C-alpha positions in Angstrom: 1.5 86.6 5.6 -1.9 85.6 6.8 -3.0 82.0 6.0 -6.0 80.4 7.6 -7.1 76.8 7.8 -10.5 75.8 6.5 -11.7 75.4 10.1 -10.6 79.0 10.9 -12.3 80.4 7.8 -15.5 78.6 8.6 -15.4 79.8 12.2 -15.1 83.4 10.9 -17.9 82.8 8.4 -20.1 81.5 11.3 -19.5 84.5 13.4 -20.0 87.0 10.6 -23.3 85.4 9.6 -24.3 86.0 13.2 -23.2 89.7 12.7 -20.5 89.4 15.4 -17.3 91.3 15.1 -14.3 89.1 14.2 -10.6 89.9 14.8 -7.5 88.0 13.8 -4.2 88.4 15.7 -1.7 88.5 12.8 1.1 87.3 15.0 -0.5 84.4 16.7 -3.4 83.7 14.2 -5.8 83.6 17.2 -9.3 84.6 16.3 -11.5 86.6 18.7 -15.2 87.3 18.3 -17.1 90.1 19.9 -20.9 89.9 19.9 -22.8 92.9 18.6 -26.1 91.7 20.0 -27.3 93.5 23.2 -28.4 90.1 24.5 -24.8 89.0 24.8 -24.2 91.7 27.4 -27.2 91.0 29.7 -25.1 88.9 32.1 -22.7 91.3 33.8 -20.0 88.6 34.1 -20.2 87.7 30.4 -20.3 91.4 29.5 -17.1 92.0 31.5 -15.3 89.2 29.6 -16.3 90.7 26.2 -15.3 94.2 27.3 -11.9 93.0 28.5 -11.4 91.1 25.3 -12.3 94.1 23.2 -10.1 96.4 25.4 -7.2 94.0 24.7 -7.8 94.2 21.0 -7.9 98.0 21.1 -4.7 98.2 23.2 -2.9 95.9 20.7 -4.7 97.1 17.6 -1.6 96.9 15.4 -1.6 93.1 16.0 -5.1 92.7 14.8 -7.1 92.9 11.6 -10.9 92.9 11.6 -13.0 90.8 9.2 -16.2 92.4 8.1 -19.4 90.8 6.9 -20.4 91.7 3.4 -22.3 95.0 3.3 -26.0 95.0 3.0 -25.9 95.9 -0.7 -23.5 93.0 -1.3 -25.9 90.6 0.6 -28.7 91.9 -1.6 -26.6 91.1 -4.7 -26.0 87.6 -3.3 -29.7 87.1 -2.9 -30.3 88.3 -6.5 -27.6 85.8 -7.8 -29.2 83.0 -5.9 -32.7 83.9 -7.1 -31.3 83.6 -10.7 -30.4 80.0 -10.0 -33.9 79.0 -9.1 -35.7 76.8 -11.7 -39.1 76.8 -10.1 -40.8 79.8 -11.8 -43.3 80.4 -9.0 -40.6 80.4 -6.3 -38.4 82.6 -8.4 -41.2 85.1 -8.8 -41.8 85.1 -5.0 -38.1 85.6 -4.3 -37.9 88.5 -6.8 -41.0 90.0 -5.2 -39.4 89.7 -1.8 -36.3 91.5 -3.1 -38.5 94.5 -3.9 -40.0 94.5 -0.3 -39.1 97.2 2.2 -37.2 94.6 4.2 -35.9 92.3 1.5 -33.5 90.3 3.6 -36.1 89.1 6.0 -38.8 88.6 3.4 -36.3 86.6 1.2 -35.5 84.3 4.1 -39.2 83.8 5.0 -40.0 82.8 1.4 -37.1 80.3 1.3 -37.9 78.8 4.7 -41.1 77.4 3.2 -39.0 75.5 0.7 -36.6 73.4 2.7 -34.5 72.1 -0.2 -34.0 75.5 -1.6 -33.4 77.0 1.8 -30.6 74.5 2.4 -29.2 75.3 -1.0 -29.4 79.0 -0.1 -27.5 78.5 3.1 -24.7 76.7 1.1 -24.7 79.4 -1.6 -24.5 82.2 1.0 -21.8 80.4 2.9 -19.7 80.0 -0.2 -20.1 83.8 -0.9 -19.1 84.6 2.8 -16.0 82.3 2.4 -15.0 84.1 -0.8 -15.5 87.4 0.9 -13.2 86.3 3.8 -10.6 85.1 1.3 -10.7 88.5 -0.5 -10.2 90.3 2.8 -7.2 88.0 3.6 -5.7 88.9 0.2 -6.1 92.6 1.0 -4.7 92.2 4.5 -1.7 90.5 3.0 -1.2 93.2 0.4 -1.3 95.8 3.2 1.2 93.9 5.3 3.7 93.9 2.4 3.1 97.7 1.9 4.2 98.5 5.5 
């Protein structure tokens, strides 16, 4: 059975928000993060460390589960849910307009960055949704562990 501490769950949420891959060893509860950004691999020594880490995960794949960030459409729904909580009509209109943009995630963030209180509230709201998503994944992992 997989049980994580709050610190572990927050660490996973941090990494998923950065779009990194996140793996949990189900035997040791060790968490491993693999960057997805090309910038992380510019230094050959650092790249080698990440490649060896990932190779180790692949070789021992039955010992690991991978946490996934919410899909883009789920993040879009989270933004819609947050927008619905905004009481400032002008800001709500700007956010709803941003959600209709070709690049709604970036536009939404740009609008909120101009309103520091609401941006801070957005980050807390989004974090709570990421934590809930991680907890849902843990529940599914646990169901699958019992099925085996």
